[in-house]
Backbone as a ProteinNet text record, in pm:
[ID]
protein_1_A
[PRIMARY]
MYEASVPLFTNALTDMRAWLDKAAAEKLEAELLEARLAPDMRPLPAQYQMASDSAKNGIARLVGIDAPSMPDTETSFAELRERCDKTIAFVKSVDPSAFTDSAGRTVELKFPNGMGYRFTGQDYLTSFALPNFFFHVTTAYAILRAAGVALGKPDFLQHLGPPNIQPES
[TERTIARY]
7681.6	7747.1	7771.8	7803	7914	8051.6	8081.3	8204.1	8230	8146.9	8225.9	8259.4	8206.5	8211.7	8294.7	8312.2	8324	8503.5	8515.8	8723.1	8753.7	8700.6	8760.7	8814.5	8706.7	8685.4	8817	8819.7	8876.6	9028.5	9071.7	9169.9	9257.9	9163.8	9259.2	9272	9138.3	9160.2	9298.1	9329.8	9458.3	9571.1	9580.2	9681	9672.6	9604.7	9644.7	9711.4	9686	9727	9872.9	9843.3	10034.5	10108.2	10033.9	10124.1	10143.3	10088.7	10124.5	10198.8	10228.5	10371.3	10480.5	10470.8	10604.4	10621.3	10501.3	10538.8	10548.6	10560.5	10630.9	10755.7	10781.9	10955.8	11018	10945.4	11057.8	11039.8	10890.9	10899.1	10882	10846.5	10799.3	10613.6	10559.9	10409.5	10334.8	10388.3	10319.3	10297.4	10416.2	10424.8	10298.5	10315.6	10265.6	10049.1	10049.1	9885.2	9853.6	9956.2	9915.2	9932.7	9959.9	10001.6	9887.6	9873.1	9778.9	9837.7	9769.9	9775.4	9792.7	9642	9605.9	9569.5	9622.4	9494.1	9418.3	9338.4	9156	9132.5	9199.6	9206.9	9215.4	9157.4	9171.5	9275.6	9349.1	9465.5	9460.8	9556.5	9599.1	9456.5	9431.3	9396.3	9249.6	9144.5	9016.8	9069.3	9115.4	9148.8	9065.7	9158.1	9191.7	9005.2	8965.4	8801.6	8730.1	8770.3	8644.9	8642.5	8726.8	8753.9	8668.9	8741.8	8626.8	8522.1	8462.9	8331.9	8242.9	8319.6	8269.1	8269.8	8289.4	8357.4	8213.6	8224	8104.8	7975.7	7925.6	7776.4	7780.4	7866.2	7847.3	7795.9	7876.5	7808.1	7672.6	7676.9	7561.4	7431.3	7410.5	7339	7300.2	7413	7344.5	7293.9	7310.7	7220.8	7107.6	7071.1	7008.4	7031.1	7108.1	7179.8	7201.6	7224.7	7301	7476.7	7563	7658.2	7730.4	7846	7834.2	7913.5	7874	7944	8051.6	8149	8254	8356.5	8339.6	8368.5	8459.5	8537.7	8650.5	8729.4	8773.6	8839.1	9031.8	9066.1	9234.8	9286	9380	9509.9	9706	9658.1	9753.1	9787.9	9907.2	9893.4	9805.4	9872.1	9786.2	9640.5	9570.8	9436.8	9388	9476.2	9413.8	9425.2	9503.5	9497.2	9424.5	9397.3	9230.7	9095.1	9137.1	9036.3	8938	9076.4	9101.3	9031.6	9092.7	9065.1	8970.3	8862.8	8715.4	8669.9	8645.6	8620.4	8628.8	8720.7	8761	8682.5	8682.1	8584.6	8444.3	8394.4	8265.4	8217.4	8280.3	8285.1	8236.3	8352.6	8347	8250.3	8197.1	8120.9	7945.6	7945.3	7839.5	7796.7	7703.4	7692.3	7626.5	7707.4	7711.3	7591.2	7450.9	7371.4	7237.4	7308.3	7231.9	7245.2	7347.8	7339.3	7283.8	7163.3	7076.5	7031.4	6978.7	6894	6965	7025.7	7107.8	7088.8	7124.3	7146.4	7038.9	6888.7	6799.5	6770.3	6774.4	6746.9	6774.4	6701.3	6643.9	6753.4	6869.5	6961	6946.7	6885.4	6862.3	7060	7062.4	7199.4	7134.8	7161.9	7116.6	7175.8	7193.6	7395.7	7287.2	7361.1	7296	7170.1	7241.6	7125.6	7033	7003.5	6881.2	6851.6	6946.7	6980.3	7033.8	7029.9	7067	7033.9	7068.2	7048.1	6970.5	6917.3	6867.1	6938	6959.5	6998.1	6923.9	6985.2	6969	7063.6	7080.2	7205.6	7333.2	7319.3	7417.4	7465.6	7369.7	7428.3	7482.5	7449.6	7493.6	7648.2	7667.2	7810.4	7860.6	7846	7974.6	7940.8	7895.6	7851.2	7928.9	7872.2	7891.4	7977.4	7921.1	8058.7	8177.2	8224.8	8337.9	8406	8366.1	8427.2	8445.9	8372.7	8443.7	8489	8476	8599.1	8754.2	8751.2	8870.8	8962.5	8861.7	8878.3	8982.7	8923.4	9012.7	9125.3	9073.3	9199.2	9320.3	9310.2	9412	9457.7	9378.3	9438.1	9547.2	9465.9	9606.4	9726.4	9718.4	9836.1	9908.7	9841.9	9919.5	9969	9932.5	9955.4	10052	10088	10239.4	10359.6	10258.8	10384	10437.7	10346	10429.4	10499.1	10466.9	10537.4	10706.9	10690.1	10835.2	10846.2	10756.4	10701.8	10700.9	10813.8	10892.7	10760.1	10637.5	10511.8	10511.7	10466.8	10517.6	10336.7	10340.8	10253.2	10216.9	10302	10359	10242.5	10311.3	10272.7	10071.9	10067.5	9908	9821.6	9881.3	9813	9903.4	9968.4	9986.8	9919.8	9753.1	9682.1	9728.2	9760.5	9817.4	9928	9976.3	10087.1	10218.5	10254.6	10372.3	10330.1	10378.8	10354.6	10313.9	10186.2	10157.6	10234.4	10248.9	10300.5	10467.9	10499.3	10695.2	10733.1	10844.1	10924	10981	10936.7	10989.1	11152.7	11196.8	11342.5	11402.3
2177.7	2009.8	1919.1	1893.7	1819.4	1893.1	2014.7	2040.8	2032.7	2061.1	2068.7	1924.1	1804.8	1658.4	1585.3	1566.7	1462.7	1490	1636	1644.7	1635.4	1679.2	1663.4	1545.1	1415.1	1349.2	1217	1250.3	1203.5	1261.8	1359.9	1425.9	1360	1338.5	1296.7	1157.4	1085.3	910.3	884.4	1022.5	961.2	1033.3	1079.3	1137.3	1031.3	954.3	871.4	722.6	712	598.4	579	779.7	739.3	758.4	791.6	777	650.8	521.8	377.6	360.8	359.6	383	412.1	551.3	622.5	532.9	492.5	435.1	295.1	196.3	81.5	80.3	197	172.8	251.8	273.2	353.6	233.3	193.9	104.9	-39.5	-117.4	-332.7	-277.5	-334.9	-296.1	-314.6	-521.6	-578.4	-481.5	-374.8	-268.9	-172.6	-122.1	-17.9	-82.7	-150	-273.2	-255.9	-227.8	-221.1	-83.7	-11.4	86.6	168	237.6	335.3	434.2	529.5	675.9	651.3	564.2	562	404.8	379.3	219.1	201.1	328.1	251.1	338.8	378.1	426.3	284.1	271.3	159.5	247	46.6	80.7	127.7	166	216.3	154.7	33.4	3.3	-1.3	22.2	99.5	209	338.3	492.7	427.6	380.4	424.1	343.9	218	179.5	300.7	340	448	582.4	611.7	703.9	675.9	577.3	516.7	554.3	448.5	466.3	617.6	628.1	829.7	889.3	863.1	913.3	858.3	757.3	653	665.4	647.3	650.2	828.5	951	1090.4	1081.6	1031.1	1094.6	959.7	863.5	784.9	870.4	884.5	1011.4	1087.6	1194.7	1336.9	1310.6	1187	1159.8	1050.3	1034.7	882.7	751.8	740.1	556.8	539.4	352.2	312.3	252.2	318.7	310.8	136.4	96.4	-6.2	-72	-205.3	-246.7	-264.5	-244.3	-308.7	-345.6	-436.9	-550.4	-485	-401.8	-409.1	-558.3	-591.2	-700.3	-691.1	-564.9	-550.2	-558.6	-628.4	-655.4	-624	-552.5	-518.2	-407.6	-356.5	-253.2	-238.8	-368	-389.1	-374.6	-448.1	-398	-264.3	-190.3	-42.5	-11.7	46.1	92.6	84.6	-74.4	-104.2	-56.1	-38.4	-0.4	151.1	228.5	361.1	389.9	255.1	292.1	262.3	169.3	147.4	240.8	325.6	440.5	556.2	566	690.6	641.8	528.1	533.1	519.1	470.6	457.1	629.1	707.7	856.4	920.2	908.7	997.7	942.9	790.2	754.3	857.5	920.7	985.1	1104.4	1058.5	1204.2	1340.8	1433.4	1570.8	1641.5	1608.3	1619.2	1557.1	1436.1	1394.7	1487.6	1561.1	1670.8	1768.5	1804.6	1870	1959.5	1878.8	1918.3	1812.5	1760.9	1722.1	1803	1941.2	2024	2040.4	2044.2	2049.7	1864.8	1761.6	1621	1591.4	1561	1518.5	1398.3	1409.2	1280.5	1262.9	1116.2	1027.9	972	1033.2	897.3	826.6	698.5	638.9	551.4	505	444.1	281.4	213.8	82	82.6	178.7	201.8	262.4	324.6	370.2	495.9	582.8	686.2	719.4	904.6	922.3	1046.7	1138.1	1250.3	1289.5	1382.2	1410	1584.8	1558.5	1682.4	1718	1829.2	1853.4	1840.5	1782.2	1767.1	1862.3	1966.8	2054.2	2105.1	2026.3	2036.5	1912.5	1819	1651.6	1715.5	1729.5	1735.8	1829.4	1929.8	2038.5	2029.7	1939.9	1920.1	1783.3	1700.5	1564.5	1441.6	1495.4	1446.6	1459	1599.8	1588.1	1601.3	1650.3	1636.6	1528.8	1393.8	1261.7	1184.9	1253.1	1249.7	1293.8	1374.2	1477.1	1405.4	1337.1	1297.7	1182.6	1080.5	946.2	898.3	1060.2	1111.8	1150.7	1237.3	1300.2	1196.9	1121.7	1034.2	897.3	854.5	786	856.1	958.6	1067.6	1016.6	1068.9	1088	939.5	870.7	700.3	706.4	729.8	632.4	792.5	930.7	1031.4	970.2	940.3	880.9	753.9	681.3	518.5	563.8	679.7	728.6	811.7	740.5	801.3	923.2	962.4	1075.1	1165.1	1196.4	1259.9	1387.3	1513.7	1586.6	1680	1817.9	1864.3	1890	1817	1839	1702.9	1576.6	1432.3	1492.8	1518.4	1587.4	1658.1	1772.1	1801.6	1796.4	1682.2	1620.6	1653.2	1617.1	1637.5	1749	1894.9	2035.6	2027.9	1877.2	1875.2	2009.4	2060	2140.3	2273.2	2386.3	2516.1	2552.6	2626.6	2676.2	2833.2	2908.7	3030.1	3011.6	3075.1	3064.3	3252.8	3259.9	3324.4	3376	3555	3597.5	3591.3	3581.3	3569.7	3689.5
-690.4	-603.7	-685.4	-829.8	-910.7	-860.1	-847.7	-879	-730.5	-615.4	-480	-437.7	-518.1	-429.3	-510.9	-667.8	-752.2	-767.5	-818.1	-833.7	-662.2	-573.3	-439.4	-411.9	-400.8	-344.1	-491.3	-566	-727.3	-686.6	-654.3	-633.6	-484.1	-380.5	-273.6	-291.8	-327	-394.8	-423.9	-556.6	-604.6	-526.2	-440.5	-385.5	-257.8	-236.4	-141.3	-211.3	-310	-432	-420.1	-438.1	-459.3	-363.8	-230.5	-93.5	-106.2	-85.8	-73.2	-206.4	-286	-363.1	-288.9	-250.5	-140.7	-1.9	45.3	177.8	96.7	-31.4	-37.8	-38.2	-112.9	-152.8	-26.6	84	191.8	315.5	363.3	456.4	403.5	536.6	497	532.7	433.4	409.7	504.4	539.4	665.4	784.7	806.7	975.8	943.8	809.3	753.6	772.8	731.3	721.6	883.1	955.9	1120.4	1169.8	1112	1190.7	1234.7	1315.2	1375.4	1412.1	1441	1516.3	1720.1	1744.3	1854.9	1855.3	2016.9	2000.3	2001.3	2059.5	1968.7	1845.9	1778.3	1601.6	1546.5	1428.2	1323.4	1286.2	1164.7	1167.9	1005.4	876.3	787	662.7	686.6	570.2	577.2	707.9	705.3	694	708.3	699	569.5	464.3	310.7	310.6	328.7	310.3	398	466.4	516.1	407.7	407	277	169.4	95.8	36	34.7	121.5	188.5	180.9	214	226.5	113.9	13.8	-142.9	-174.5	-208.2	-270	-235.6	-73.9	-31.5	-20.2	-54.5	-44.5	-175.1	-302	-400.3	-466.6	-385.1	-424.1	-340.5	-254.1	-146.2	-189.1	-254	-319.7	-440.9	-552.1	-621.9	-602.9	-515.2	-477.9	-560.2	-564	-671.1	-498	-588.4	-485.2	-504.6	-403.7	-416.1	-425.9	-495.5	-543.6	-376.6	-378.1	-247.6	-248.6	-161.2	-163.8	-22.9	7.3	90.9	190.5	319.1	384.3	361.7	271.3	290.8	231.4	240.1	179.6	249.5	213.8	325.8	245	108.1	113.1	11.3	3.5	-91.9	-202.5	-298.4	-443.4	-370.4	-306.5	-280.1	-265.1	-163.5	-112.9	-238.1	-342	-463.5	-589.3	-556.2	-672.3	-587.4	-474	-365.1	-417.2	-448.3	-443.1	-617.8	-740.8	-833.3	-871.1	-774.9	-781.4	-795.5	-651.7	-591	-704.7	-745	-830.9	-991.9	-1033.2	-1140.2	-1114.8	-1010.8	-943	-946.3	-868.6	-870.1	-946	-1025.5	-1232.1	-1283.3	-1273.3	-1353.1	-1337.1	-1219.6	-1236	-1307.3	-1411.1	-1478.9	-1332.9	-1450.7	-1360.1	-1369.2	-1460.7	-1492.2	-1350.9	-1307.9	-1177.2	-1068.6	-1050.2	-941.7	-961.5	-1067.9	-1110.1	-949.6	-902.5	-737.6	-662.6	-677.5	-519.7	-413.6	-413.7	-302.8	-213.6	-270.3	-198.7	-146.1	-223.1	-203.2	-46.1	25.8	176.1	157.2	250.5	292.9	381.3	421.5	563	574.9	703.7	770.3	907.5	864.3	955	1017.9	1123.5	1191.6	1248.4	1276.4	1339	1435.6	1510.9	1640.8	1611.1	1476	1437.9	1461.3	1514.2	1530.8	1403.3	1336.5	1254	1203.5	1092.2	1062.4	942.6	962.3	844.6	779.8	672.7	597.2	424.1	445.5	293.8	202.3	63.5	44.7	31.7	42.2	65.3	190.2	261.6	431.3	463.3	398.9	405	335.6	217.9	177.6	251.5	289.1	373.9	472.8	563.8	709.2	747.1	657.3	691.9	612.9	446.5	354.2	345	349	318.7	412.9	573.8	690.6	714.9	705.3	726.3	618.2	500.9	420.6	435.9	468.4	498.9	615.7	718.9	878.6	815.4	709.7	686.5	597.3	514.3	420.9	510.7	592.8	676.8	805.6	785.1	983.4	857.1	704.1	649.4	662.3	545.1	584.6	755.9	805.5	935.4	1029.7	940	1017.5	928.9	794.4	740.6	755.5	827.8	808.8	996.4	1091.8	1154.9	1152.7	1036.4	1042.3	974.8	962.7	889.4	758.7	671.5	548.8	526.5	399.5	389.9	310.6	342.1	334.4	371.7	254.3	274.3	221.6	229.8	187.5	72.8	-2.4	-194.2	-183.1	-144.3	-131.3	-80.2	-20.5	24.1	-77.7	-137	-242.5	-418	-389.2	-531.5	-665.9	-609	-769.9	-801	-725.5	-821	-901.5	-900.1	-998.3	-953.4	-1104	-1013.3	-1037	-938.1	-940.8	-1150.2	-1144.8	-1266.7	-1311	-1188.6	-1229.1	-1157.6	-1301.5	-1282.2	-1243.9	-1164.6	-1182.3	-1273.3	-1311.7	-1436.2	-1493.6	-1551.6	-1622.8	-1628.5
[MASK]
+++++++++++++++++++++++++++++++++++++++++++++++++++++++++++++++++++++++++++++++++++++++++++++++++++++++++++++++++++++++++++++++++++++++++++++++++++++++++++++++++++++++++

């Protein structure tokens, strides 16, 4: 459960952080902070905030601890980078041994209206936490891409680094 969660969250948030650097070098920050894919969708900062929330809350629910509170107040790339850094630090701070019984742990997810879901930890991670996280990661990428930032698949998978197989000479 640790290997299926912590590295994925950490890698994607690290990639997202790097996208902000590329975006800042190419476009006006103020315009990108208001950018969204559709009128009824939340703008770029909200996608970063919800990706952060999905990662930190997901890990906390899996191991039965409280996630750090992070009010959604970011209004600049610098603050979004800091949010990514704080989330990565929290996710990495959880000891891998805390995940020992997390696959069978009961995870309840309740919405403000009182409705919700009950999962095993395994089902929560694979059916909700990771898909929800990657929805917001992908939406942030798509917002930046649609706004003209020169991002491509290598940016989405930046955490892989350069290829580690080279052609024989």
